[in-house]
C-alpha positions as a Markdown table, in Angstrom:
| # | Residue | x | y | z |
|---|---|---|---|---|
| 1 | Met | 11.7 | -24.3 | -52.9 |
| 2 | Arg | 13.4 | -26.6 | -50.6 |
| 3 | Arg | 11.7 | -29.3 | -48.6 |
| 4 | Val | 12.7 | -29.5 | -45.0 |
| 5 | Arg | 11.7 | -32.4 | -42.9 |
| 6 | Lys | 10.8 | -31.5 | -39.3 |
| 7 | Ser | 12.6 | -33.6 | -36.8 |
| 8 | Arg | 10.6 | -35.9 | -34.7 |
| 9 | Arg | 10.3 | -35.0 | -31.1 |
| 10 | Arg | 10.3 | -37.5 | -28.2 |
| 11 | Thr | 7.8 | -37.3 | -25.4 |
| 12 | Lys | 8.7 | -37.5 | -21.8 |
| 13 | Arg | 8.2 | -41.3 | -21.9 |
| 14 | Gly | 10.7 | -41.6 | -24.8 |
| 15 | Glu | 8.1 | -42.3 | -27.4 |
| 16 | Arg | 8.2 | -40.6 | -30.8 |
| 17 | Ser | 5.6 | -38.0 | -31.5 |
| 18 | Ala | 4.5 | -36.7 | -34.8 |
| 19 | Gly | 7.0 | -34.4 | -36.4 |
| 20 | Gly | 4.4 | -32.5 | -38.4 |
| 21 | Gly | 5.2 | -33.9 | -41.8 |
| 22 | Ile | 7.0 | -31.9 | -44.5 |
| 23 | Lys | 7.2 | -28.1 | -44.4 |
| 24 | Ile | 8.0 | -26.1 | -47.5 |
| 25 | Glu | 10.5 | -23.3 | -46.8 |
| 26 | Gly | 9.7 | -19.8 | -48.1 |
| 27 | Asp | 6.0 | -20.6 | -48.9 |
| 28 | Thr | 3.8 | -18.9 | -46.3 |
| 29 | Thr | 0.1 | -19.2 | -46.9 |
| 30 | Lys | -2.6 | -16.6 | -45.9 |
| 31 | Asn | -3.7 | -18.9 | -43.0 |
| 32 | Glu | -0.2 | -18.9 | -41.5 |
| 33 | Glu | 0.1 | -15.1 | -41.9 |
| 34 | Glu | -3.3 | -14.6 | -40.2 |
| 35 | Gly | -2.3 | -17.0 | -37.5 |
| 36 | Met | 0.9 | -15.0 | -36.9 |
| 37 | Lys | -1.1 | -11.7 | -36.8 |
| 38 | Glu | -3.6 | -13.3 | -34.3 |
| 39 | Arg | -0.7 | -14.5 | -32.1 |
| 40 | Ile | 0.9 | -11.1 | -32.2 |
| 41 | Glu | -2.5 | -9.5 | -31.3 |
| 42 | Asp | -3.0 | -12.0 | -28.5 |
| 43 | Val | 0.5 | -11.2 | -27.1 |
| 44 | Glu | -0.2 | -7.5 | -27.3 |
| 45 | Glu | -3.5 | -7.9 | -25.5 |
| 46 | Glu | -1.9 | -10.0 | -22.8 |
| 47 | Glu | 0.8 | -7.3 | -22.3 |
| 48 | Asp | -1.9 | -4.6 | -22.1 |
| 49 | Glu | -3.8 | -6.7 | -19.5 |
| 50 | Glu | -0.6 | -7.2 | -17.5 |
| 51 | Glu | 0.1 | -3.5 | -17.6 |
| 52 | Glu | -3.4 | -2.7 | -16.4 |
| 53 | Glu | -3.1 | -5.2 | -13.6 |
| 54 | Glu | 0.2 | -3.7 | -12.5 |
| 55 | Glu | -1.3 | -0.2 | -12.6 |
| 56 | Glu | -4.2 | -1.4 | -10.5 |
| 57 | Glu | -1.9 | -3.0 | -8.0 |
| 58 | Asp | 0.2 | 0.3 | -7.8 |
| 59 | Glu | -3.0 | 2.3 | -7.2 |
| 60 | Lys | -4.1 | -0.2 | -4.5 |
| 61 | Lys | -0.6 | 0.1 | -2.9 |
| 62 | Lys | -0.8 | 3.9 | -3.0 |
| 63 | Lys | -4.3 | 4.0 | -1.5 |
| 64 | Lys | -3.2 | 1.6 | 1.2 |
| 65 | Lys | -0.1 | 3.7 | 1.9 |
| 66 | Lys | -2.2 | 6.9 | 1.9 |
| 67 | Lys | -4.7 | 5.3 | 4.3 |
| 68 | Lys | -1.9 | 4.1 | 6.6 |
| 69 | Lys | -0.4 | 7.6 | 6.6 |
| 70 | Lys | -3.8 | 9.1 | 7.3 |
| 71 | Lys | -4.3 | 6.7 | 10.2 |
| 72 | Lys | -0.9 | 7.5 | 11.6 |
| 73 | Lys | -1.6 | 11.3 | 11.3 |
| 74 | Lys | -5.0 | 10.8 | 13.1 |
| 75 | Lys | -3.3 | 8.7 | 15.9 |
| 76 | Lys | -0.7 | 11.4 | 16.3 |
| 77 | Lys | -3.4 | 14.1 | 16.5 |
| 78 | Val | -5.3 | 12.2 | 19.1 |
| 79 | Glu | -2.1 | 11.7 | 21.2 |
| 80 | Glu | -1.4 | 15.4 | 21.0 |
| 81 | Glu | -4.9 | 16.3 | 22.1 |
| 82 | Glu | -4.6 | 13.9 | 25.1 |
| 83 | Glu | -1.3 | 15.5 | 26.0 |
| 84 | Glu | -2.9 | 18.9 | 25.8 |
| 85 | Glu | -5.8 | 17.8 | 28.1 |
| 86 | Glu | -3.3 | 16.3 | 30.5 |
| 87 | Lys | -1.4 | 19.6 | 30.6 |
| 88 | Gln | -4.6 | 21.6 | 31.2 |
| 89 | Lys | -5.6 | 19.2 | 34.1 |
| 90 | Asn | -2.1 | 19.7 | 35.6 |
| 91 | Lys | -2.4 | 23.4 | 35.2 |
| 92 | Lys | -5.8 | 23.5 | 36.9 |
| 93 | Lys | -4.5 | 21.4 | 39.8 |
| 94 | Glu | -1.5 | 23.8 | 40.2 |
| 95 | Asn | -3.8 | 26.8 | 40.1 |
| 96 | Lys | -6.1 | 25.2 | 42.7 |
| 97 | Lys | -3.1 | 24.5 | 45.0 |
| 98 | Lys | -1.9 | 28.1 | 44.6 |
| 99 | Lys | -5.3 | 29.5 | 45.5 |
| 100 | Lys | -5.6 | 27.2 | 48.5 |
| 101 | Lys | -2.1 | 28.3 | 49.6 |
| 102 | Lys | -3.0 | 32.0 | 49.3 |
| 103 | Lys | -6.2 | 31.4 | 51.2 |
| 104 | Asn | -4.4 | 29.7 | 54.0 |
| 105 | Lys | -1.8 | 32.5 | 54.1 |
| 106 | Lys | -4.6 | 35.1 | 54.4 |
| 107 | Lys | -6.3 | 33.0 | 57.2 |
| 108 | Lys | -3.0 | 32.8 | 59.0 |
| 109 | Lys | -2.5 | 36.6 | 58.7 |
| 110 | Lys | -6.0 | 37.2 | 60.0 |
| 111 | Ile | -5.4 | 34.8 | 62.9 |
| 112 | Leu | -2.1 | 36.5 | 63.7 |
| 113 | Ala | -3.6 | 39.9 | 63.5 |
| 114 | His | -6.4 | 38.9 | 65.7 |
| 115 | Asn | -4.0 | 37.3 | 68.2 |
| 116 | Leu | -1.9 | 40.5 | 68.4 |
| 117 | Asp | -4.9 | 42.6 | 69.3 |
């Protein structure tokens, strides 16, 4: 086994920090293996959490989009109903005008017929 000296790192202020002493290459202890396993598990858990968060965000976006679409559809329906009511009002007015015109025509005919006698 070969001894490897870790290089000393410098801090932001330029001071030397502890390099961690001497590490023996190729000799991994159980503690280090367990530490690696724990780190791997932690990373996997974080990835799972991130995926869940992304899925939740996607669901929220879909719900929001659906809600917006529903609102738009409802608005369109209301506008169509209003247009329909407007058309019916106009139609009633037209029918009233026609009836009045007919009545006036009949009155004129009666008056003309009465005047001719």
